[in-house]
PDB file of N, CA, C and O in Angstrom, chain B, residues numbered from 101:
ATOM      1  N   MET B 101      77.371  94.621  88.417  1.00  0.00           N
ATOM      2  CA  MET B 101      78.773  94.390  88.701  1.00  0.00           C
ATOM      3  C   MET B 101      79.605  95.426  87.930  1.00  0.00           C
ATOM      4  O   MET B 101      79.388  95.644  86.738  1.00  0.00           O
ATOM      5  N   GLN B 102      80.543  96.051  88.616  1.00  0.00           N
ATOM      6  CA  GLN B 102      81.392  97.054  87.983  1.00  0.00           C
ATOM      7  C   GLN B 102      82.422  96.391  87.072  1.00  0.00           C
ATOM      8  O   GLN B 102      82.946  95.320  87.378  1.00  0.00           O
ATOM      9  N   ARG B 103      82.697  97.040  85.965  1.00  0.00           N
ATOM     10  CA  ARG B 103      83.691  96.527  85.021  1.00  0.00           C
ATOM     11  C   ARG B 103      85.007  97.264  85.229  1.00  0.00           C
ATOM     12  O   ARG B 103      85.043  98.491  85.315  1.00  0.00           O
ATOM     13  N   VAL B 104      86.078  96.499  85.307  1.00  0.00           N
ATOM     14  CA  VAL B 104      87.415  97.054  85.490  1.00  0.00           C
ATOM     15  C   VAL B 104      88.274  96.608  84.310  1.00  0.00           C
ATOM     16  O   VAL B 104      88.388  95.415  84.029  1.00  0.00           O
ATOM     17  N   ASP B 105      88.871  97.567  83.629  1.00  0.00           N
ATOM     18  CA  ASP B 105      89.721  97.271  82.472  1.00  0.00           C
ATOM     19  C   ASP B 105      91.155  97.068  82.949  1.00  0.00           C
ATOM     20  O   ASP B 105      91.793  98.005  83.429  1.00  0.00           O
ATOM     21  N   ALA B 106      91.654  95.854  82.817  1.00  0.00           N
ATOM     22  CA  ALA B 106      92.991  95.502  83.297  1.00  0.00           C
ATOM     23  C   ALA B 106      94.099  96.155  82.482  1.00  0.00           C
ATOM     24  O   ALA B 106      95.264  96.109  82.879  1.00  0.00           O
ATOM     25  N   THR B 107      93.756  96.764  81.347  1.00  0.00           N
ATOM     26  CA  THR B 107      94.782  97.437  80.557  1.00  0.00           C
ATOM     27  C   THR B 107      94.998  98.880  81.010  1.00  0.00           C
ATOM     28  O   THR B 107      95.879  99.568  80.496  1.00  0.00           O
ATOM     29  N   HIS B 108      94.197  99.335  81.971  1.00  0.00           N
ATOM     30  CA  HIS B 108      94.375 100.674  82.529  1.00  0.00           C
ATOM     31  C   HIS B 108      95.393 100.617  83.661  1.00  0.00           C
ATOM     32  O   HIS B 108      95.669  99.548  84.206  1.00  0.00           O
ATOM     33  N   THR B 109      95.944 101.766  84.006  1.00  0.00           N
ATOM     34  CA  THR B 109      96.933 101.787  85.085  1.00  0.00           C
ATOM     35  C   THR B 109      96.260 101.496  86.425  1.00  0.00           C
ATOM     36  O   THR B 109      95.065 101.724  86.613  1.00  0.00           O
ATOM     37  N   VAL B 110      97.064 100.988  87.337  1.00  0.00           N
ATOM     38  CA  VAL B 110      96.559 100.675  88.678  1.00  0.00           C
ATOM     39  C   VAL B 110      96.008 101.940  89.326  1.00  0.00           C
ATOM     40  O   VAL B 110      94.962 101.897  89.974  1.00  0.00           O
ATOM     41  N   HIS B 111      96.693 103.054  89.159  1.00  0.00           N
ATOM     42  CA  HIS B 111      96.241 104.320  89.743  1.00  0.00           C
ATOM     43  C   HIS B 111      94.869 104.710  89.202  1.00  0.00           C
ATOM     44  O   HIS B 111      93.991 105.112  89.967  1.00  0.00           O
ATOM     45  N   ALA B 112      94.680 104.594  87.891  1.00  0.00           N
ATOM     46  CA  ALA B 112      93.401 104.949  87.274  1.00  0.00           C
ATOM     47  C   ALA B 112      92.282 104.026  87.766  1.00  0.00           C
ATOM     48  O   ALA B 112      91.157 104.471  87.994  1.00  0.00           O
ATOM     49  N   ILE B 113      92.595 102.756  87.926  1.00  0.00           N
ATOM     50  CA  ILE B 113      91.591 101.792  88.395  1.00  0.00           C
ATOM     51  C   ILE B 113      91.178 102.104  89.826  1.00  0.00           C
ATOM     52  O   ILE B 113      89.987 102.139  90.137  1.00  0.00           O
ATOM     53  N   VAL B 114      92.154 102.331  90.695  1.00  0.00           N
ATOM     54  CA  VAL B 114      91.841 102.616  92.105  1.00  0.00           C
ATOM     55  C   VAL B 114      91.102 103.947  92.232  1.00  0.00           C
ATOM     56  O   VAL B 114      90.229 104.092  93.087  1.00  0.00           O
ATOM     57  N   SER B 115      91.445 104.910  91.391  1.00  0.00           N
ATOM     58  CA  SER B 115      90.748 106.200  91.421  1.00  0.00           C
ATOM     59  C   SER B 115      89.280 106.041  91.026  1.00  0.00           C
ATOM     60  O   SER B 115      88.401 106.667  91.621  1.00  0.00           O
ATOM     61  N   ALA B 116      89.021 105.210  90.031  1.00  0.00           N
ATOM     62  CA  ALA B 116      87.656 105.009  89.549  1.00  0.00           C
ATOM     63  C   ALA B 116      86.875 104.006  90.395  1.00  0.00           C
ATOM     64  O   ALA B 116      85.657 104.118  90.530  1.00  0.00           O
ATOM     65  N   HIS B 117      87.583 103.021  90.965  1.00  0.00           N
ATOM     66  CA  HIS B 117      86.946 101.945  91.728  1.00  0.00           C
ATOM     67  C   HIS B 117      87.746 101.717  93.025  1.00  0.00           C
ATOM     68  O   HIS B 117      88.565 100.800  93.082  1.00  0.00           O
ATOM     69  N   PRO B 118      87.524 102.522  94.047  1.00  0.00           N
ATOM     70  CA  PRO B 118      88.326 102.412  95.271  1.00  0.00           C
ATOM     71  C   PRO B 118      88.362 101.016  95.890  1.00  0.00           C
ATOM     72  O   PRO B 118      89.370 100.635  96.485  1.00  0.00           O
ATOM     73  N   LYS B 119      87.285 100.254  95.760  1.00  0.00           N
ATOM     74  CA  LYS B 119      87.297  98.927  96.375  1.00  0.00           C
ATOM     75  C   LYS B 119      88.161  97.927  95.599  1.00  0.00           C
ATOM     76  O   LYS B 119      88.391  96.812  96.067  1.00  0.00           O
ATOM     77  N   ALA B 120      88.640  98.325  94.416  1.00  0.00           N
ATOM     78  CA  ALA B 120      89.562  97.471  93.665  1.00  0.00           C
ATOM     79  C   ALA B 120      90.878  97.310  94.417  1.00  0.00           C
ATOM     80  O   ALA B 120      91.577  96.312  94.241  1.00  0.00           O
ATOM     81  N   LEU B 121      91.216  98.284  95.251  1.00  0.00           N
ATOM     82  CA  LEU B 121      92.451  98.203  96.034  1.00  0.00           C
ATOM     83  C   LEU B 121      92.436  96.978  96.936  1.00  0.00           C
ATOM     84  O   LEU B 121      93.450  96.291  97.055  1.00  0.00           O
ATOM     85  N   ALA B 122      91.306  96.693  97.572  1.00  0.00           N
ATOM     86  CA  ALA B 122      91.193  95.518  98.445  1.00  0.00           C
ATOM     87  C   ALA B 122      91.388  94.229  97.653  1.00  0.00           C
ATOM     88  O   ALA B 122      92.015  93.290  98.146  1.00  0.00           O
ATOM     89  N   ALA B 123      90.864  94.173  96.443  1.00  0.00           N
ATOM     90  CA  ALA B 123      91.035  92.989  95.595  1.00  0.00           C
ATOM     91  C   ALA B 123      92.501  92.807  95.211  1.00  0.00           C
ATOM     92  O   ALA B 123      93.012  91.687  95.211  1.00  0.00           O
ATOM     93  N   MET B 124      93.173  93.906  94.886  1.00  0.00           N
ATOM     94  CA  MET B 124      94.592  93.827  94.514  1.00  0.00           C
ATOM     95  C   MET B 124      95.448  93.361  95.693  1.00  0.00           C
ATOM     96  O   MET B 124      96.358  92.549  95.527  1.00  0.00           O
ATOM     97  N   VAL B 125      95.150  93.877  96.866  1.00  0.00           N
ATOM     98  CA  VAL B 125      95.891  93.464  98.066  1.00  0.00           C
ATOM     99  C   VAL B 125      95.662  91.983  98.325  1.00  0.00           C
ATOM    100  O   VAL B 125      96.602  91.261  98.658  1.00  0.00           O
ATOM    101  N   GLU B 126      94.436  91.525  98.178  1.00  0.00           N
ATOM    102  CA  GLU B 126      94.124  90.110  98.374  1.00  0.00           C
ATOM    103  C   GLU B 126      94.885  89.219  97.383  1.00  0.00           C
ATOM    104  O   GLU B 126      95.229  88.080  97.700  1.00  0.00           O
ATOM    105  N   LEU B 127      95.139  89.740  96.200  1.00  0.00           N
ATOM    106  CA  LEU B 127      95.868  88.981  95.184  1.00  0.00           C
ATOM    107  C   LEU B 127      97.382  88.978  95.408  1.00  0.00           C
ATOM    108  O   LEU B 127      98.114  88.268  94.717  1.00  0.00           O
ATOM    109  N   GLY B 128      97.845  89.767  96.368  1.00  0.00           N
ATOM    110  CA  GLY B 128      99.271  89.798  96.653  1.00  0.00           C
ATOM    111  C   GLY B 128      99.972  91.055  96.177  1.00  0.00           C
ATOM    112  O   GLY B 128     101.192  91.169  96.297  1.00  0.00           O
ATOM    113  N   LEU B 129      99.228  91.985  95.645  1.00  0.00           N
ATOM    114  CA  LEU B 129      99.806  93.257  95.224  1.00  0.00           C
ATOM    115  C   LEU B 129      99.732  94.250  96.386  1.00  0.00           C
ATOM    116  O   LEU B 129      99.304  95.391  96.214  1.00  0.00           O
ATOM    117  N   ASP B 130     100.152  93.801  97.562  1.00  0.00           N
ATOM    118  CA  ASP B 130      99.968  94.581  98.786  1.00  0.00           C
ATOM    119  C   ASP B 130     100.812  95.845  98.846  1.00  0.00           C
ATOM    120  O   ASP B 130     100.469  96.768  99.586  1.00  0.00           O
ATOM    121  N   HIS B 131     101.896  95.918  98.099  1.00  0.00           N
ATOM    122  CA  HIS B 131     102.727  97.126  98.098  1.00  0.00           C
ATOM    123  C   HIS B 131     101.969  98.330  97.543  1.00  0.00           C
ATOM    124  O   HIS B 131     102.340  99.471  97.819  1.00  0.00           O
ATOM    125  N   ILE B 132     100.922  98.092  96.771  1.00  0.00           N
ATOM    126  CA  ILE B 132     100.176  99.170  96.133  1.00  0.00           C
ATOM    127  C   ILE B 132      99.339  99.960  97.147  1.00  0.00           C
ATOM    128  O   ILE B 132      98.864 101.052  96.836  1.00  0.00           O
ATOM    129  N   LYS B 133      99.156  99.420  98.349  1.00  0.00           N
ATOM    130  CA  LYS B 133      98.373 100.166  99.340  1.00  0.00           C
ATOM    131  C   LYS B 133      99.139 101.343  99.927  1.00  0.00           C
ATOM    132  O   LYS B 133      98.556 102.181 100.616  1.00  0.00           O
ATOM    133  N   LYS B 134     100.450 101.414  99.659  1.00  0.00           N
ATOM    134  CA  LYS B 134     101.250 102.568 100.076  1.00  0.00           C
ATOM    135  C   LYS B 134     101.003 103.699  99.078  1.00  0.00           C
ATOM    136  O   LYS B 134     101.146 103.512  97.870  1.00  0.00           O
ATOM    137  N   ALA B 135     100.636 104.856  99.587  1.00  0.00           N
ATOM    138  CA  ALA B 135     100.295 105.989  98.720  1.00  0.00           C
ATOM    139  C   ALA B 135     101.434 106.348  97.771  1.00  0.00           C
ATOM    140  O   ALA B 135     101.193 106.682  96.611  1.00  0.00           O
ATOM    141  N   ALA B 136     102.668 106.281  98.255  1.00  0.00           N
ATOM    142  CA  ALA B 136     103.812 106.638  97.411  1.00  0.00           C
ATOM    143  C   ALA B 136     103.939 105.692  96.222  1.00  0.00           C
ATOM    144  O   ALA B 136     104.230 106.129  95.108  1.00  0.00           O
ATOM    145  N   VAL B 137     103.723 104.414  96.449  1.00  0.00           N
ATOM    146  CA  VAL B 137     103.813 103.428  95.364  1.00  0.00           C
ATOM    147  C   VAL B 137     102.646 103.621  94.392  1.00  0.00           C
ATOM    148  O   VAL B 137     102.835 103.598  93.176  1.00  0.00           O
ATOM    149  N   LEU B 138     101.452 103.810  94.929  1.00  0.00           N
ATOM    150  CA  LEU B 138     100.276 104.009  94.080  1.00  0.00           C
ATOM    151  C   LEU B 138     100.451 105.233  93.184  1.00  0.00           C
ATOM    152  O   LEU B 138     100.069 105.212  92.014  1.00  0.00           O
ATOM    153  N   ASN B 139     101.028 106.294  93.736  1.00  0.00           N
ATOM    154  CA  ASN B 139     101.171 107.546  92.987  1.00  0.00           C
ATOM    155  C   ASN B 139     102.395 107.591  92.079  1.00  0.00           C
ATOM    156  O   ASN B 139     102.536 108.532  91.297  1.00  0.00           O
ATOM    157  N   THR B 140     103.273 106.613  92.158  1.00  0.00           N
ATOM    158  CA  THR B 140     104.435 106.578  91.262  1.00  0.00           C
ATOM    159  C   THR B 140     104.317 105.382  90.319  1.00  0.00           C
ATOM    160  O   THR B 140     103.976 105.543  89.147  1.00  0.00           O
ATOM    161  N   VAL B 141     104.594 104.208  90.820  1.00  0.00           N
ATOM    162  CA  VAL B 141     104.530 102.996  89.995  1.00  0.00           C
ATOM    163  C   VAL B 141     103.110 102.776  89.478  1.00  0.00           C
ATOM    164  O   VAL B 141     102.917 102.354  88.338  1.00  0.00           O
ATOM    165  N   GLY B 142     102.123 103.063  90.317  1.00  0.00           N
ATOM    166  CA  GLY B 142     100.733 102.851  89.932  1.00  0.00           C
ATOM    167  C   GLY B 142     100.280 103.682  88.754  1.00  0.00           C
ATOM    168  O   GLY B 142      99.301 103.340  88.091  1.00  0.00           O
ATOM    169  N   ARG B 143     100.981 104.771  88.483  1.00  0.00           N
ATOM    170  CA  ARG B 143     100.616 105.631  87.348  1.00  0.00           C
ATOM    171  C   ARG B 143     101.139 105.106  86.014  1.00  0.00           C
ATOM    172  O   ARG B 143     100.683 105.538  84.956  1.00  0.00           O
ATOM    173  N   VAL B 144     102.100 104.169  86.060  1.00  0.00           N
ATOM    174  CA  VAL B 144     102.646 103.637  84.807  1.00  0.00           C
ATOM    175  C   VAL B 144     102.383 102.141  84.625  1.00  0.00           C
ATOM    176  O   VAL B 144     102.407 101.640  83.501  1.00  0.00           O
ATOM    177  N   MET B 145     102.134 101.430  85.720  1.00  0.00           N
ATOM    178  CA  MET B 145     101.923  99.984  85.674  1.00  0.00           C
ATOM    179  C   MET B 145     100.440  99.677  85.466  1.00  0.00           C
ATOM    180  O   MET B 145      99.582 100.144  86.214  1.00  0.00           O
ATOM    181  N   THR B 146     100.160  98.880  84.432  1.00  0.00           N
ATOM    182  CA  THR B 146      98.776  98.450  84.243  1.00  0.00           C
ATOM    183  C   THR B 146      98.502  97.275  85.183  1.00  0.00           C
ATOM    184  O   THR B 146      99.428  96.605  85.642  1.00  0.00           O
ATOM    185  N   LEU B 147      97.254  97.040  85.456  1.00  0.00           N
ATOM    186  CA  LEU B 147      96.898  95.902  86.296  1.00  0.00           C
ATOM    187  C   LEU B 147      97.328  94.604  85.633  1.00  0.00           C
ATOM    188  O   LEU B 147      97.818  93.696  86.304  1.00  0.00           O
ATOM    189  N   LYS B 148      97.149  94.512  84.343  1.00  0.00           N
ATOM    190  CA  LYS B 148      97.527  93.304  83.603  1.00  0.00           C
ATOM    191  C   LYS B 148      99.023  93.016  83.761  1.00  0.00           C
ATOM    192  O   LYS B 148      99.408  91.873  84.005  1.00  0.00           O
ATOM    193  N   LYS B 149      99.861  94.035  83.626  1.00  0.00           N
ATOM    194  CA  LYS B 149     101.308  93.853  83.790  1.00  0.00           C
ATOM    195  C   LYS B 149     101.666  93.524  85.234  1.00  0.00           C
ATOM    196  O   LYS B 149     102.560  92.717  85.486  1.00  0.00           O
ATOM    197  N   GLY B 150     100.973  94.145  86.178  1.00  0.00           N
ATOM    198  CA  GLY B 150     101.229  93.868  87.587  1.00  0.00           C
ATOM    199  C   GLY B 150     100.915  92.428  87.952  1.00  0.00           C
ATOM    200  O   GLY B 150     101.668  91.791  88.689  1.00  0.00           O
ATOM    201  N   LEU B 151      99.814  91.917  87.444  1.00  0.00           N
ATOM    202  CA  LEU B 151      99.452  90.525  87.699  1.00  0.00           C
ATOM    203  C   LEU B 151     100.465  89.580  87.055  1.00  0.00           C
ATOM    204  O   LEU B 151     100.848  88.574  87.651  1.00  0.00           O
ATOM    205  N   ALA B 152     100.894  89.905  85.848  1.00  0.00           N
ATOM    206  CA  ALA B 152     101.878  89.072  85.154  1.00  0.00           C
ATOM    207  C   ALA B 152     103.219  89.084  85.888  1.00  0.00           C
ATOM    208  O   ALA B 152     103.897  88.058  85.956  1.00  0.00           O
ATOM    209  N   SER B 153     103.600  90.223  86.430  1.00  0.00           N
ATOM    210  CA  SER B 153     104.885  90.316  87.124  1.00  0.00           C
ATOM    211  C   SER B 153     104.917  89.475  88.396  1.00  0.00           C
ATOM    212  O   SER B 153     105.986  89.070  88.853  1.00  0.00           O
ATOM    213  N   ARG B 154     103.754  89.218  88.957  1.00  0.00           N
ATOM    214  CA  ARG B 154     103.648  88.383  90.161  1.00  0.00           C
ATOM    215  C   ARG B 154     103.181  86.963  89.844  1.00  0.00           C
ATOM    216  O   ARG B 154     102.889  86.186  90.753  1.00  0.00           O
ATOM    217  N   ASP B 155     103.113  86.628  88.567  1.00  0.00           N
ATOM    218  CA  ASP B 155     102.658  85.302  88.109  1.00  0.00           C
ATOM    219  C   ASP B 155     101.303  84.917  88.703  1.00  0.00           C
ATOM    220  O   ASP B 155     101.113  83.791  89.162  1.00  0.00           O
ATOM    221  N   ILE B 156     100.376  85.854  88.687  1.00  0.00           N
ATOM    222  CA  ILE B 156      99.029  85.611  89.193  1.00  0.00           C
ATOM    223  C   ILE B 156      98.149  85.176  88.029  1.00  0.00           C
ATOM    224  O   ILE B 156      98.028  85.880  87.027  1.00  0.00           O
ATOM    225  N   ASP B 157      97.545  84.020  88.177  1.00  0.00           N
ATOM    226  CA  ASP B 157      96.685  83.451  87.142  1.00  0.00           C
ATOM    227  C   ASP B 157      95.496  84.381  86.886  1.00  0.00           C
ATOM    228  O   ASP B 157      94.831  84.799  87.834  1.00  0.00           O
ATOM    229  N   PRO B 158      95.219  84.712  85.621  1.00  0.00           N
ATOM    230  CA  PRO B 158      94.092  85.585  85.295  1.00  0.00           C
ATOM    231  C   PRO B 158      92.748  85.074  85.824  1.00  0.00           C
ATOM    232  O   PRO B 158      91.892  85.871  86.208  1.00  0.00           O
ATOM    233  N   GLU B 159      92.562  83.759  85.846  1.00  0.00           N
ATOM    234  CA  GLU B 159      91.296  83.206  86.354  1.00  0.00           C
ATOM    235  C   GLU B 159      91.153  83.449  87.849  1.00  0.00           C
ATOM    236  O   GLU B 159      90.056  83.719  88.336  1.00  0.00           O
ATOM    237  N   ILE B 160      92.260  83.355  88.576  1.00  0.00           N
ATOM    238  CA  ILE B 160      92.228  83.632  90.011  1.00  0.00           C
ATOM    239  C   ILE B 160      91.937  85.107  90.240  1.00  0.00           C
ATOM    240  O   ILE B 160      91.146  85.460  91.114  1.00  0.00           O
ATOM    241  N   ALA B 161      92.574  85.965  89.456  1.00  0.00           N
ATOM    242  CA  ALA B 161      92.328  87.404  89.568  1.00  0.00           C
ATOM    243  C   ALA B 161      90.862  87.723  89.292  1.00  0.00           C
ATOM    244  O   ALA B 161      90.248  88.524  89.995  1.00  0.00           O
ATOM    245  N   GLN B 162      90.312  87.090  88.265  1.00  0.00           N
ATOM    246  CA  GLN B 162      88.897  87.310  87.939  1.00  0.00           C
ATOM    247  C   GLN B 162      88.005  86.888  89.106  1.00  0.00           C
ATOM    248  O   GLN B 162      87.055  87.594  89.446  1.00  0.00           O
ATOM    249  N   ALA B 163      88.304  85.747  89.719  1.00  0.00           N
ATOM    250  CA  ALA B 163      87.503  85.257  90.845  1.00  0.00           C
ATOM    251  C   ALA B 163      87.561  86.214  92.027  1.00  0.00           C
ATOM    252  O   ALA B 163      86.539  86.466  92.665  1.00  0.00           O
ATOM    253  N   VAL B 164      88.725  86.745  92.325  1.00  0.00           N
ATOM    254  CA  VAL B 164      88.870  87.671  93.450  1.00  0.00           C
ATOM    255  C   VAL B 164      88.120  88.969  93.164  1.00  0.00           C
ATOM    256  O   VAL B 164      87.415  89.481  94.035  1.00  0.00           O
ATOM    257  N   PHE B 165      88.264  89.501  91.963  1.00  0.00           N
ATOM    258  CA  PHE B 165      87.543  90.725  91.630  1.00  0.00           C
ATOM    259  C   PHE B 165      86.034  90.481  91.637  1.00  0.00           C
ATOM    260  O   PHE B 165      85.274  91.356  92.052  1.00  0.00           O
ATOM    261  N   ASN B 166      85.587  89.305  91.185  1.00  0.00           N
ATOM    262  CA  ASN B 166      84.155  88.974  91.244  1.00  0.00           C
ATOM    263  C   ASN B 166      83.663  88.974  92.678  1.00  0.00           C
ATOM    264  O   ASN B 166      82.566  89.454  92.965  1.00  0.00           O
ATOM    265  N   LYS B 167      84.474  88.435  93.581  1.00  0.00           N
ATOM    266  CA  LYS B 167      84.114  88.405  95.000  1.00  0.00           C
ATOM    267  C   LYS B 167      83.925  89.811  95.556  1.00  0.00           C
ATOM    268  O   LYS B 167      83.144  90.017  96.486  1.00  0.00           O
ATOM    269  N   HIS B 168      84.639  90.773  94.987  1.00  0.00           N
ATOM    270  CA  HIS B 168      84.553  92.168  95.424  1.00  0.00           C
ATOM    271  C   HIS B 168      83.542  92.969  94.596  1.00  0.00           C
ATOM    272  O   HIS B 168      83.492  94.195  94.696  1.00  0.00           O
ATOM    273  N   GLY B 169      82.739  92.280  93.782  1.00  0.00           N
ATOM    274  CA  GLY B 169      81.679  92.934  93.033  1.00  0.00           C
ATOM    275  C   GLY B 169      82.125  93.573  91.736  1.00  0.00           C
ATOM    276  O   GLY B 169      81.466  94.483  91.234  1.00  0.00           O
ATOM    277  N   MET B 170      83.245  93.103  91.181  1.00  0.00           N
ATOM    278  CA  MET B 170      83.765  93.665  89.938  1.00  0.00           C
ATOM    279  C   MET B 170      84.114  92.547  88.975  1.00  0.00           C
ATOM    280  O   MET B 170      84.359  91.413  89.384  1.00  0.00           O
ATOM    281  N   THR B 171      84.134  92.871  87.707  1.00  0.00           N
ATOM    282  CA  THR B 171      84.569  91.912  86.694  1.00  0.00           C
ATOM    283  C   THR B 171      85.722  92.526  85.918  1.00  0.00           C
ATOM    284  O   THR B 171      85.707  93.715  85.601  1.00  0.00           O
ATOM    285  N   LEU B 172      86.713  91.712  85.617  1.00  0.00           N
ATOM    286  CA  LEU B 172      87.893  92.191  84.887  1.00  0.00           C
ATOM    287  C   LEU B 172      87.708  92.017  83.393  1.00  0.00           C
ATOM    288  O   LEU B 172      87.206  90.993  82.931  1.00  0.00           O
ATOM    289  N   GLU B 173      88.116  93.025  82.646  1.00  0.00           N
ATOM    290  CA  GLU B 173      88.104  92.966  81.191  1.00  0.00           C
ATOM    291  C   GLU B 173      89.523  93.192  80.698  1.00  0.00           C
ATOM    292  O   GLU B 173      90.306  93.866  81.368  1.00  0.00           O
ATOM    293  N   GLY B 174      89.863  92.653  79.561  1.00  0.00           N
ATOM    294  CA  GLY B 174      91.173  92.858  78.970  1.00  0.00           C
ATOM    295  C   GLY B 174      92.298  92.150  79.695  1.00  0.00           C
ATOM    296  O   GLY B 174      93.458  92.553  79.603  1.00  0.00           O
ATOM    297  N   ILE B 175      91.959  91.106  80.407  1.00  0.00           N
ATOM    298  CA  ILE B 175      92.973  90.416  81.203  1.00  0.00           C
ATOM    299  C   ILE B 175      93.683  89.318  80.429  1.00  0.00           C
ATOM    300  O   ILE B 175      94.791  88.929  80.798  1.00  0.00           O
ATOM    301  N   THR B 176      93.076  88.812  79.373  1.00  0.00           N
ATOM    302  CA  THR B 176      93.714  87.723  78.616  1.00  0.00           C
ATOM    303  C   THR B 176      94.370  88.226  77.367  1.00  0.00           C
ATOM    304  O   THR B 176      94.952  87.442  76.617  1.00  0.00           O
TER     305      THR B 176
END
């Protein structure tokens, strides 16, 4: 299972783990699938902050990423 560090920027995560984008969209971070958003906001927003801004429970995020073959670290 791939490890994803939630303290890294969304852009860095998607660059290293392209299938993480599908997990983020499933969690409701669907605006990130737009290249312009990924290349601007995604370069400064960490996954942890993005989840918090949408009030997404860390346990739910972990379950979704697990379903996509990844495990989240640094989320709590």
